[in-house]
C-alpha positions as CSV (number, residue, x, y, z in Angstrom):
1,M,106.0,93.7,97.5
2,V,102.6,92.5,96.3
3,A,98.9,92.0,97.6
4,V,95.4,90.7,96.6
5,P,91.6,91.1,97.2
6,V,89.5,88.5,99.0
7,V,86.7,86.6,97.3
8,L,83.9,86.2,99.9
9,V,81.9,83.0,99.3
10,L,78.4,82.8,100.6
11,A,78.4,81.0,103.9
12,V,75.5,78.7,102.8
13,V,77.9,76.8,100.5
14,F,80.3,75.7,103.2
15,L,80.6,72.1,104.2
16,V,83.0,71.1,107.0
17,V,84.8,67.9,106.3
18,S,84.4,66.5,109.8
19,T,81.7,66.7,112.5
20,E,84.0,68.7,114.8
21,E,83.4,72.4,115.5
22,Q,83.5,74.5,112.4
23,P,86.9,76.2,111.9
24,A,86.9,80.0,112.5
25,V,87.7,80.7,108.9
26,A,84.6,78.9,107.7
27,A,82.5,80.6,110.4
28,A,83.6,83.9,109.0
29,G,82.3,83.0,105.6
30,R,85.5,84.1,103.9
31,T,87.2,81.1,102.5
32,C,86.4,78.0,100.5
33,S,88.4,75.1,99.1
34,V,87.9,72.8,96.3
35,G,90.6,70.4,97.6
36,M,93.9,69.2,96.2
37,A,94.7,68.4,92.7
38,A,96.0,65.0,91.8
39,D,99.6,66.3,92.0
40,G,99.1,67.5,95.6
41,T,98.8,71.1,94.7
42,V,95.9,73.5,95.5
43,A,95.3,76.2,92.8
44,G,98.9,75.4,91.6
45,F,100.5,75.9,95.0
46,G,102.5,73.0,96.4
47,E,103.7,71.6,99.7
48,E,105.9,74.5,100.8
49,S,103.2,77.0,100.1
50,L,100.5,75.1,101.9
51,A,102.8,74.8,105.0
52,I,103.4,78.6,104.9
53,A,99.6,79.2,104.6
54,E,99.2,77.0,107.7
55,S,101.7,79.1,109.5
56,I,99.9,82.3,108.5
57,V,96.7,80.9,109.9
58,S,98.4,79.7,113.1
59,V,100.1,83.0,113.8
60,G,97.1,85.0,112.9
61,A,94.8,82.9,115.1
62,A,97.2,83.1,118.0
63,R,97.3,86.9,117.7
64,G,93.5,87.0,117.6
65,L,93.4,88.4,114.1
66,P,90.3,87.7,111.9
67,P,90.4,85.5,108.8
68,Q,90.5,88.6,106.7
69,A,94.0,89.3,107.9
70,W,95.1,85.8,107.1
71,Q,93.6,86.2,103.5
72,I,95.6,89.5,103.1
73,A,98.8,87.8,104.1
74,V,98.3,84.7,101.9
75,Q,97.5,86.9,98.9
76,A,100.5,89.1,99.5
77,G,102.8,86.0,99.8
78,M,101.4,84.5,96.6
79,A,102.0,87.7,94.6
80,E,105.5,88.4,96.0
81,S,107.1,84.9,96.1
82,G,104.6,82.3,95.0
83,L,104.1,81.8,98.7
84,R,107.6,80.5,99.1
85,N,110.4,81.4,101.5
86,L,112.9,82.7,98.9
87,D,116.5,83.5,99.7
88,Y,116.7,85.9,96.9
89,G,114.7,88.7,95.2
90,D,114.8,92.1,93.7
91,R,117.8,94.0,95.1
92,D,118.0,92.8,98.7
93,S,114.4,91.5,99.0
94,L,114.0,88.2,100.8
95,G,111.4,85.7,102.0
96,I,107.7,85.2,101.6
97,F,106.8,88.8,101.4
98,Q,110.1,90.0,99.7
99,M,110.9,92.3,102.6
100,R,114.1,94.3,102.4
101,P,116.7,94.5,105.2
102,S,117.8,97.9,103.8
103,M,114.3,99.2,104.4
104,G,114.1,98.2,108.0
105,W,112.1,95.1,107.8
106,G,114.6,93.0,109.7
107,T,118.0,91.3,109.3
108,P,118.6,88.9,106.5
109,E,118.5,86.1,109.1
110,Q,115.1,87.3,110.4
111,L,113.7,87.6,106.9
112,Q,114.3,83.9,106.3
113,D,112.5,83.0,109.5
114,V,108.9,82.1,108.6
115,H,107.3,83.1,111.9
116,Y,109.2,86.4,112.1
117,Q,108.1,87.4,108.6
118,I,104.5,86.6,109.2
119,N,104.5,88.5,112.5
120,K,106.2,91.4,110.9
121,F,103.6,91.5,108.1
122,F,100.8,91.5,110.6
123,D,102.5,94.2,112.7
124,V,102.6,96.5,109.7
125,L,99.1,95.6,108.6
126,L,97.7,96.6,112.0
127,E,99.2,100.0,111.6
128,V,97.3,100.6,108.3
129,P,94.3,102.8,109.1
130,G,91.0,101.2,108.2
131,W,92.6,98.0,106.8
132,E,89.6,96.0,108.0
133,D,87.3,97.9,105.6
134,M,89.6,97.6,102.5
135,R,89.6,95.0,99.9
136,P,92.3,92.5,100.8
137,G,94.4,93.4,97.8
138,E,94.3,97.1,98.8
139,A,95.3,96.2,102.3
140,A,98.2,94.1,101.0
141,Q,99.3,96.9,98.9
142,A,99.2,99.3,101.9
143,V,101.7,96.9,103.6
144,E,103.9,96.0,100.6
145,R,103.8,99.4,98.7
146,S,104.5,97.6,95.4
147,A,105.1,99.3,92.1
148,F,102.5,96.8,90.7
149,P,99.5,97.1,93.1
150,E,97.0,95.4,90.8
151,R,98.8,92.1,90.8
152,Y,97.6,91.3,94.3
153,H,94.0,91.1,93.0
154,E,95.0,88.2,90.7
155,F,95.3,85.8,93.6
156,E,92.0,86.2,95.5
157,V,90.5,82.9,94.4
158,A,93.7,80.9,94.8
159,A,94.3,82.3,98.3
160,Q,90.8,81.4,99.2
161,Q,91.2,77.9,98.0
162,V,94.5,77.4,99.8
163,L,93.2,78.8,103.0
164,G,90.1,76.6,102.8
165,T,92.2,73.5,102.2
166,V,94.6,74.0,105.1
167,Q,91.5,74.6,107.3
168,G,89.8,71.4,106.1
169,I,86.9,73.2,104.5
170,E,85.2,72.3,101.2
171,C,82.7,74.1,99.0
172,G,79.4,72.3,98.5
173,T,77.7,72.2,95.1
174,L,76.0,75.5,94.4
175,G,72.3,75.4,95.0
176,S,70.1,75.8,92.0
177,D,69.0,79.3,93.0
178,A,72.6,80.5,93.4
179,A,73.7,78.9,90.1
180,A,70.7,80.4,88.4
181,A,71.6,83.8,89.7
182,V,75.1,83.7,88.2
183,L,73.8,82.4,84.9
184,S,70.9,84.9,84.9
185,A,73.4,87.8,85.4
186,A,75.2,86.6,82.3
187,T,72.2,85.9,80.1
188,D,70.6,89.2,81.0
189,Q,73.4,90.7,78.9
190,L,72.4,88.8,75.7
191,G,72.7,91.2,72.7
192,V,75.2,93.5,74.5
193,P,78.1,94.3,72.1
194,Y,81.5,92.6,72.4
195,A,84.1,95.2,73.4
196,W,87.8,94.2,73.8
197,G,88.9,95.4,77.2
198,G,85.3,96.5,78.0
199,G,83.1,95.6,80.9
200,T,83.1,96.3,84.7
201,L,81.8,94.6,87.8
202,D,78.7,96.8,87.4
203,G,77.9,96.3,83.8
204,P,79.1,97.1,80.2
205,G,82.0,99.4,79.8
206,P,84.0,101.1,77.0
207,G,86.3,98.9,74.9
208,I,89.9,99.7,73.8
209,E,92.0,99.5,70.7
210,I,90.0,97.8,67.9
211,D,86.8,98.3,70.0
212,A,87.4,101.8,71.2
213,G,84.1,103.6,71.3
214,V,82.1,100.3,71.8
215,V,80.4,99.8,75.1
216,G,80.1,96.2,76.2
217,F,82.0,93.2,77.5
218,D,84.9,91.0,76.5
219,C,84.7,87.3,77.4
220,S,86.4,87.5,80.8
221,A,84.7,90.7,81.8
222,L,81.3,89.0,81.2
223,V,82.2,86.0,83.3
224,R,83.6,88.3,86.1
225,Y,80.5,90.4,86.0
226,A,78.2,87.4,86.2
227,F,79.9,85.9,89.2
228,H,80.2,89.2,91.0
229,Q,76.5,90.1,90.4
230,G,75.1,86.6,90.8
231,T,76.7,86.2,94.2
232,R,75.9,89.8,95.3
233,G,79.6,90.7,95.5
234,A,80.7,87.5,97.2
235,V,82.9,86.2,94.4
236,T,85.1,88.5,92.3
237,L,87.3,86.7,89.8
238,P,90.5,88.2,88.3
239,R,90.2,90.3,85.2
240,T,91.6,88.2,82.3
241,S,90.8,84.7,81.1
242,R,94.4,83.5,81.8
243,E,94.2,85.0,85.3
244,Q,90.8,83.4,85.8
245,Y,92.2,80.0,84.8
246,A,95.3,80.4,87.0
247,A,93.1,81.3,90.0
248,T,90.7,78.4,89.5
249,S,93.0,75.6,88.1
250,G,92.9,73.8,91.4
251,A,89.3,73.0,90.6
252,D,90.1,71.4,87.2
253,L,87.1,69.3,86.1
254,T,89.0,66.9,83.7
255,G,87.0,63.7,83.6
256,Q,84.1,65.1,85.6
257,E,80.5,66.0,84.5
258,L,80.0,69.7,83.8
259,L,77.5,71.6,85.8
260,P,75.8,74.9,85.1
261,G,78.1,77.7,86.2
262,D,81.4,75.9,85.3
263,L,84.0,77.9,83.4
264,L,85.1,76.8,80.0
265,F,88.6,77.9,78.9
266,Y,90.1,77.9,75.3
267,G,93.7,77.7,74.3
268,T,96.5,75.2,74.0
269,G,97.8,75.6,77.5
270,P,97.7,78.0,80.6
271,S,99.9,80.6,78.9
272,T,97.9,80.7,75.7
273,I,94.3,80.8,77.0
274,H,92.4,83.4,75.0
275,H,88.8,82.8,75.7
276,V,86.4,81.9,78.6
277,A,82.7,81.1,78.6
278,L,80.1,80.0,81.2
279,Y,78.5,76.6,80.9
280,L,74.7,76.8,81.0
281,G,73.8,73.1,81.0
282,D,72.2,71.0,78.3
283,G,75.3,71.4,76.1
284,Q,75.0,75.2,75.9
285,M,77.2,78.1,77.0
286,V,77.0,81.8,77.2
287,E,79.9,83.9,76.0
288,A,81.1,87.3,74.6
289,P,82.7,85.8,71.5
290,E,84.6,88.4,69.5
291,S,84.7,91.9,68.1
292,G,81.7,92.7,65.9
293,S,79.5,90.3,67.7
294,T,77.3,90.3,70.8
295,V,76.9,88.3,74.0
296,R,75.1,85.1,72.9
297,I,74.1,81.6,73.8
298,A,75.9,78.9,71.7
299,P,76.6,75.2,71.8
300,A,79.3,74.4,74.3
301,R,82.5,73.8,72.3
302,L,84.3,71.0,73.9
303,D,86.7,70.1,71.1
304,G,89.1,72.1,68.9
305,D,91.0,74.5,71.1
306,F,88.9,73.8,74.2
307,Y,91.5,73.4,77.0
308,R,90.0,72.9,80.4
309,A,86.9,73.5,82.6
310,T,87.0,74.6,86.2
311,R,84.5,75.1,89.0
312,V,84.6,78.2,91.2
313,L,81.8,77.5,93.7
């Protein structure tokens, strides 16, 4: 089984689509949506996944559970099944959360019933001591007990976007102060060495392999650090550039004007993305480029192996 951490978006950026009462999930300041892509998906998740997310929200709200619980369940489902009700899995695993009849989760018939699965997930979640104080990915892992606990964290942004979409919530454009804070966090690191595998949410960190012994950032760690610090912990992106694209691809900016804070991805496709940078505006970007170099400001490269730009906030 698999789970993920929640990305908390600052409440000031929420816009409700209608003039009706703001949905509970928006009031909680926990989810945000950039809307559907042209193919009807949100962050790469299609019709079945969106329907399951709606069911998770419905069941969770009916049980009086907070939006954090909904986020945990959606992230777990994304990691386990792609948020689909599968009739197969590893050994006898079934359904959205890949629960196993042989481990006492229910009968095979029950583990194909969407509402049964969601209620069972919540039942077990509520038995986890202190789950409300955990990162969503940690709480999901406490339910699922996966051999790959870190995978849950890869879906935090995607789960947030899907939840926001099914609740009818959109992100407004970042205010200049918030955008400036993200970019300032990145540019404050100018001159810090590039370190493959280096960098944490709190600052430069030791690299690995070719950059063993170098303390600094690689490209995705710099971007992750900037968003986490610039939003005061409200937004925590996945670790690698490919994971960051996968988590934000529902906000593809093809054909749209770039704004400061947008993510620029490089590669020939989603599976070959190898670099990410932050757009600064005025045709400039900030990046951690490669081994032997340092964090720098450079002209935004929008040709060659430039693949896509996405918008997180």
